[in-house]
N, C-alpha and C positions, 0 to 999 in steps of 0.2 A: 573578340574585342580591347584584351590585352595584348593579343597576338599584335595587330593595328597599331596600338599608340605604340607599342617598341615600337615598330618601325620607324611610325612616325619621326621619335625622338632621334635616330639611324641616321633618318630622311636631315633632320637642321642640323646633325654634324658636318653630314654629307655636303649639305646644302652653305652650311658654313666655309668649308675648305674651299666649294665651287664660286663663294664672292667673294671671297681674297684675289685669287685668277683673275675672274673676269672681271672687277673693276679697274686690275689694271688694263687687261687687254681693251677695253671697251675705252678706255685715256687715250693710250697709244692711236688707239682707232680715230678718235674725237678731237685728238688736238693736230698730231698728226698723220692723220686719214691713211695709216698704216697699218693692213688686214695684219696678223706678226703671228703667221702658223707657225714662229718658233718658243710664241709665249710659254706654251705646254715643257717644252724642255728645257726654259730658262725654269720653269719649274722643279722638275727633276735635277736640274743643275746645284739650283737650292739648296734641294734637299740632302746631295751628297756631299756636298761639301760641308754642311755642319755635321753628316754624319763621317767626316772625315775628321773633325774635329772632337766631336764624341767620343769617337775611339781616341783620338790623341792625348785626352784627358783622360783616360782611367773609366773602371769600373762605379766608379763613383755617380749615384742619383743626380745629384746636380747638375753633373758635368751638362747635359742637353740642353739645361737654358741660357748657357753661355755659350754651347756649341751654335743655338737658332740663330741668333743678334750676330753673331760672327760670318756664316752662313748668308742671313739678309745683306750683310755689309759685303761682303766677298762680292755675290753677285747681280751685285747694283757696281761696284768697279768693274765688272766682267762689261754687264752693260752697256758701264758708259762711254768702256771700250772699243763693243763693234758700233758703237752708234757713229764713233768717228773717225770707224775703220771703212766701212760700208753704209750704213746709214743718213750719214750725213752727207754724203759724195754724193749720194742717190738725190734728194732733195738738191744740192745744186743743181743737176741737171734734171731736174723736171719730171723725171722717172715718171712712167705710167704705174696704175695704181696694177694693173698684170704684172710688170716689170717688179714690183717691190713685193708682190706677192710671194713672185716664184723667185727672189732671191731668202723671203722670210721661210721657203722650204728647204732652199739651201743649204740657211742657218743650222735652220731643226737638224737638219741631216747631221754637221756639223761639230754640235755640242751634241747630239746623243751617241756618235761615235770616241768623241772625244771623251765622254763620261766611262764608258765600255772598254775605250784605251784602258784609264787609269783606274778602275775600279772591279771591272769585265761585268759580264753579261750575270752572275748569277744573285740569287735576293739578295737582299740584306738588312740587316734589321738593326734600330741604333740602342747605344749599351742603355736600359731603361728600370728601373725599379719595377719590383710590382707588388699592383696593389690590389684591392678587392673592388670589385665592381659594388657602387652604394645604391639600395633601394630608396627608390622614392614615391609612392603612391601606387609601389608594386612593380612599379617601373625600374630594370638596373640601366645605371647608368653607368658606364666608367669613367675613373680620374683623367683622360687624358679624351678624351669625350667630352666633359666638362669643360677642361685647359679650352681644345679645340673653338667651341663656341663661346667662353668667355673672350679670348685675346681676339677670334673673329669681330664681335662686336666693339671689342675697344678698338680697334686696329679703323674698323669700316666706319667707327663716330668721327676717332680723327681725323678720317679724310673725309668723312661730313664739314665739319667742322673746318678745315683747312679750306676748304672749296667755298664757302662761305662767307668765312669770317676772315681771310690774310688776304694781303696785300695780293701772292700768287698765286691764293686759289681765286678771286677774281682775273686775277691776268691771262692765267690758264683758261678761264671762261670764254673771255672774250677772242684769247687765239680762236675757241674751239669753234666760237659762232663765226669770224672772222680774220682772216690771218692779216688780209692786208688788210686791213683797217686796223684791226691791231697794232701794226707796224707803223702806220702813217701819224697813232696817234701818241706813239713814244715805247711802246711793249718790247721789252728787250725779250724776242720772239726766242733767244737763242736761252735764256735765264728757266724759258718756259720751258722748251723741252728737255732744258736738263734734267728742272725738276717730277717732269713727265717721266723722262724713264728710271728716276729714282723711286715712286713712288709703285710706278709698275712693277719692277722687280722688287721693290722689298715685297711686297703684298703678294705674290708671286713666289717669291722664294719662302717666303710664310706655310702660307696655302703648300706648297712642296714638305717643309716640315712638318705640315701638322696631317700629312695626309699620311707623309712614316712613321707617326702616331698610332698609326689606326693601323697601319698593313706593310708590305714588306716595301720597303726599298727597291724597284726594276729598274731598269736603264729607260723600255717604256712607258713610264704611269703616267709620264707628262703628255705624252702621244695618247695612251688610251682616256686621257680626261681630257682633249681640245674640243672635241665635239660636243661635251656636258657646261664648256666653254662659253661655243660657240654659242650655243645652243640661247645660253642666259644671256649673253649679252643681247642676242638678235629678240628674243623673249622681250628683256625689258624696252626694248629703244634702243638700236644700234646708236651709239657717241652718248650712254647713260646713264653713267657709271650709279647714282641710285635706282633704274629702273633695272642693271644689271644684276644686284644687292636682290630686288626683289625677284627677276627669275632664275637667278640660280635657288633660290630657297623655294619656290615652286619646280624646279628642275629635278632639286636633292628629292623634297618628300615626293614625288613622286618616281624618282627611279625605283626606291625601296618598298615603298606602301606599297609597287604594284608587283614582287614577288611575294603576295599576301596572299592563302592559298588554304580557308578551313578545311579544317578534316570533316568537315558537312556534307564536303564534293562529293564524296567517295573515289568512285572511278573517273570522275571530270577532273579530277585534280590533274592528270596528267597532261590537261592541256592551260596548267596556270604557268606564269610568265617564271624562269627557270635562273637563277641569281646570275647564271653567265651571261645572262641577256638581258641587264635590267640598263647598261648603259645605250642600251640601242633607242630604252626609253626616251635620251633625249633628245636623237634626233628624231624619233617621229613628229617630240612635240614643235624642234627647230621648221619640221617640213612644213607642220600642219599649220604652225605662225607663217611662213611668209606663204604659202596657200590662202590662205584666209584675213588675217592681218598686219603685211608685209613690213609697217612700219612698228608695230611692236605694243607689248601692253599700252606703253605708257613713250609720250614724245622725246624722239629723239635728240634732247639735247639738255644740259644743264647750265 
C-alpha cells in the first residue's frame, strides 16, 4: 500500500505537468480551432530557453527561479512570432483543419530540429541545488515535486480566475462559443487570439521547465508527451480547459500507478507493466474514451 501511495504522489506531480500543457492545448483548440501538434515542442523549447539562462547565470541555485520566468517570456514571444508568420496567414486563407494540423506537424519538426541545432541531441540538466526528499506520512516527496504541484496549482487557479472573472476571459469564452457572433458584437478577436497564445505558450513553457526539474532535458521530450497531453484534452472534453486539468490528473495517476507490481505476485510479476511502457497507458485511455465517450467526461466548452 505504501508503494502504491508513493506512485500516487508521483502521479499527481506528472499530472500537474500534463495539466499545464493540456490547458494551453485545449485553449488553442477551443478558441482557434487548431489541433496544434507543435505544442509539445513549444514545451521543449521553453525548457531549453530556461536551461540557457540557467547556465548563463552560473551555478547559483537561485538562478533557476529567474531562468524559468525568462524562458516563459521568450517562448511567448516566439509563439506570437509564429502566429504572425504562419497561423495568421492560414486563418486569413480559411485553411481547413487538416491543413492546419499538417502545418503544425511541420512546425513541430522545425522547432525540434532548431533545438538540436542549438543545444545538441545529448541530454541536459539544469544547475540545481541538491535537497533531500521530505518524508510526509511515510511518503517521500522531492522538493522539486512539491514545487511542481504548488506552481501548477497557482497557475491553474490564475487561469480559472482569468477566464471566469476578467473581461478578456469572458471574451475568450465568447469567441470559443461562436467566433462570428463574438466579432459582430464588438469583441476584438485579434486581442483574444493574442492572449490565447500568451496563456498557451507560457503554460506550456512552464510545464516543460517543471518536467526538466523532474528529469533530464531532451529534444524529444515534448514529442513524447504530446499523446498524453492530447489524451488529457480528449478525456476532459475537447475545448474545456477545466476538463483538461481533470483529464491530466487522471492520465498522470494512471500512468504512474499502472507500474505498480506487488512482490506477492511472484512469477506473475513479469506480466506487470514496465516503466518504459507507462506512456502507452495514456494512449490506451484516449482510445477507450474515443470509442465509448467521444465527447469526454465533461462538456466540451467553457
